[in-house]
C-alpha positions in Angstrom: -57.5 27.8 35.7 -54.4 28.3 33.5 -55.4 29.2 30.0 -53.9 27.2 27.4 -52.9 29.2 24.3 -53.5 28.2 20.4 -50.4 26.4 19.7 -48.4 26.4 16.3 -49.7 22.4 15.1 -53.1 23.7 15.7 -52.5 26.4 13.9 -50.7 24.7 11.0 -53.4 22.3 10.8 -56.4 24.7 10.4 -54.0 26.3 7.7 -53.3 22.7 5.8 -57.3 22.0 5.7 -58.4 25.3 4.6 -55.8 24.6 1.7 -57.0 21.9 0.8 -60.3 23.2 0.7 -59.4 25.6 -1.6 -59.3 28.8 0.7 -56.8 31.2 1.6 -56.0 30.4 4.9 -56.1 34.1 6.6 -55.7 35.3 10.5 -59.4 35.0 10.5 -60.6 31.8 8.7 -57.7 30.3 10.8 -59.3 31.8 13.9 -62.8 30.6 12.7 -61.3 27.2 12.3 -59.9 27.1 15.6 -63.3 28.1 16.9 -63.0 31.6 17.1 -60.1 31.4 19.4 -56.8 32.5 19.5 -55.8 36.0 19.6 -54.0 37.5 16.4 -50.7 38.3 17.8 -50.7 34.2 18.3 -51.9 33.7 14.8 -50.4 35.7 12.7 -46.8 34.7 14.5 -47.8 31.0 13.9 -49.5 31.2 10.8 -46.1 33.5 9.6 -44.3 30.3 10.7 -46.4 27.7 8.9 -46.2 29.7 5.6 -42.3 30.2 5.7 -42.3 26.0 5.9 -44.8 26.0 3.1 -42.3 28.2 1.2 -39.3 26.0 2.1 -41.6 22.6 1.1 -42.4 24.2 -2.6 -39.0 25.1 -3.1 -37.6 21.8 -2.3 -40.0 20.1 -4.9 -38.3 19.0 -8.1 -39.6 21.3 -10.8 -40.9 18.7 -13.5 -38.8 18.5 -16.8 -41.3 18.3 -20.0 -41.8 15.5 -22.3 -40.3 16.9 -25.2 -36.9 18.4 -23.2 -36.9 14.5 -21.5 -37.0 12.6 -25.2 -34.6 14.9 -26.7 -31.8 14.5 -23.3 -32.3 10.9 -23.8 -31.2 10.5 -27.5 -28.8 12.6 -27.0 -27.5 10.0 -24.0 -28.4 7.2 -26.4 -26.6 8.5 -29.2 -23.2 9.4 -27.1 -23.6 5.9 -25.9 -23.5 4.2 -28.8 -20.6 6.4 -30.4 -18.2 6.0 -27.9 -19.3 1.9 -28.1 -18.1 2.2 -31.9 -15.4 3.8 -31.1 -14.7 1.6 -27.9 -14.8 -0.9 -30.5 -12.9 0.3 -33.1 -10.2 1.1 -30.8 -10.0 -2.7 -29.5 -10.2 -4.1 -32.7 -6.8 -2.0 -33.4 -5.2 -3.3 -30.6 -5.8 -6.8 -31.3 -4.5 -6.5 -34.6 -1.4 -4.7 -33.2 -1.3 -7.3 -30.5 -1.2 -9.7 -33.1 1.3 -8.4 -35.3 3.6 -8.1 -31.7 2.7 -11.8 -31.9 4.0 -13.0 -34.9 7.0 -10.4 -35.1 8.3 -12.1 -31.7 7.3 -15.7 -32.9 9.7 -14.7 -36.3 12.4 -13.3 -34.6 12.8 -16.5 -32.1 12.6 -18.4 -35.1 15.6 -16.4 -36.5 17.4 -16.8 -33.1 17.1 -20.2 -33.3 18.5 -20.3 -36.8 21.2 -18.1 -35.8 22.2 -20.2 -32.8 22.1 -23.4 -34.4 24.5 -21.2 -37.4 26.8 -20.6 -34.3 27.3 -24.4 -33.3 28.2 -25.4 -36.7 30.6 -23.1 -36.7 32.2 -23.6 -33.7 32.1 -27.2 -34.8 33.7 -26.2 -38.1 36.4 -24.1 -35.7 37.2 -27.1 -33.6 37.2 -29.5 -36.2 40.0 -27.3 -38.0 41.5 -27.1 -34.9 42.3 -30.5 -34.2 43.3 -30.7 -37.9 46.0 -28.1 -37.3 47.1 -29.9 -34.5 47.2 -33.0 -36.1 49.8 -31.0 -38.3 51.7 -29.8 -36.0 52.1 -33.4 -34.3 52.7 -35.0 -37.7 55.2 -32.2 -39.0 57.0 -32.5 -35.8 57.7 -36.2 -36.1 58.3 -35.8 -39.8 60.7 -33.4 -38.3 62.7 -36.2 -35.7 62.6 -38.9 -38.4 64.8 -35.7 -40.5 66.9 -35.2 -37.6 67.1 -39.2 -37.7 68.0 -39.7 -41.2 70.0 -36.7 -41.2 72.6 -38.6 -38.5 71.5 -41.7 -40.3 73.4 -39.8 -43.3 76.4 -37.9 -41.9 77.0 -41.6 -40.1 77.1 -43.2 -43.8 79.4 -40.2 -45.0 82.0 -40.8 -42.3 81.7 -44.5 -42.9 82.4 -44.1 -47.0 86.0 -43.4 -47.1 86.2 -46.7 -45.2 83.8 -48.9 -47.6 83.0 -48.3 -50.6 79.9 -50.4 -50.8 78.1 -47.7 -48.6 78.1 -45.5 -51.5 75.1 -46.9 -52.9 73.4 -46.7 -49.2 74.2 -43.3 -49.0 72.8 -42.3 -52.0 69.3 -43.9 -51.1 69.4 -42.5 -47.8 69.9 -39.2 -49.6 67.1 -39.8 -51.9 64.7 -40.7 -48.6 66.0 -37.6 -47.0 64.9 -35.3 -49.8 61.4 -37.0 -49.9 60.8 -36.6 -46.3 62.3 -32.9 -46.2 59.8 -32.6 -49.3 56.9 -33.7 -46.9 57.7 -31.9 -43.9 57.8 -28.5 -46.3 54.4 -29.6 -47.2 52.9 -30.4 -44.3 54.5 -27.4 -42.8 52.6 -25.3 -45.3 49.4 -26.8 -44.8 49.9 -26.4 -41.1 50.2 -22.8 -41.7 47.8 -22.3 -43.9 45.7 -24.1 -41.9 46.5 -21.7 -38.3 46.0 -18.6 -40.8 42.5 -19.8 -41.1 41.6 -20.7 -37.9 42.5 -17.6 -36.9 40.3 -15.8 -38.9 37.4 -17.7 -38.4 38.0 -17.3 -35.1 38.2 -13.4 -35.1 35.6 -13.1 -37.5 33.2 -14.8 -35.2 34.3 -12.7 -32.5 33.9 -9.5 -34.3 30.2 -10.7 -35.7 27.9 -8.2 -34.2 25.0 -9.2 -32.0 21.6 -10.4 -34.4 18.9 -7.2 -34.6 15.3 -7.7 -34.1 13.5 -7.1 -37.5 10.4 -7.9 -38.6 10.9 -9.4 -42.2 13.1 -12.5 -42.6 16.7 -11.9 -43.2 19.5 -13.8 -44.5 22.2 -15.4 -42.1 25.4 -15.0 -43.1 27.3 -18.1 -43.9 31.0 -19.2 -43.4 32.6 -21.8 -46.4 34.9 -23.7 -44.6 
């Protein structure tokens, strides 16, 4: 029969048992543990492999940390976390305050823009009213001019007939007086029309040249036109 040699598992089990009993697992001790069987060469090879595996396992075992070091590390970690938490809370408060200020500034700006829009609408209405007055004045001046032309024609006819009828002299005098009044009224209306036109043009130019409102955080007085 073929003799079966000692295996690594047998040598490893014997060495482990000896080590557990507090006995150094030498080749001789392992051989006795195995019932005085196995060659020294085979036992030495397997025992060397077992010792290398034991060293690898010991190297992989975590080194216990002293309690004082663990406590100190925990205290440092706690202090760091508390400090970071306090800083984060302070930053959040600052951000909330900034956001509140921005919201307030935006609300103020919107209110100011609304007031400016209302003022512009009022100014537009005033300009339109002035334009209507100007157009009415121009129409009245035109009507008075036509009337003056008619009166002048009547006056011319009266003057031609003056030589033919002396009783028309009184009528001519009346017509002349009326013509003078009409001309005076026409001159006054023409002056008012020119002033109204000049004022309307000034308002329109001022509105066109007015700069766009700039954002600000405080109340700003709105400009007014005295019409």
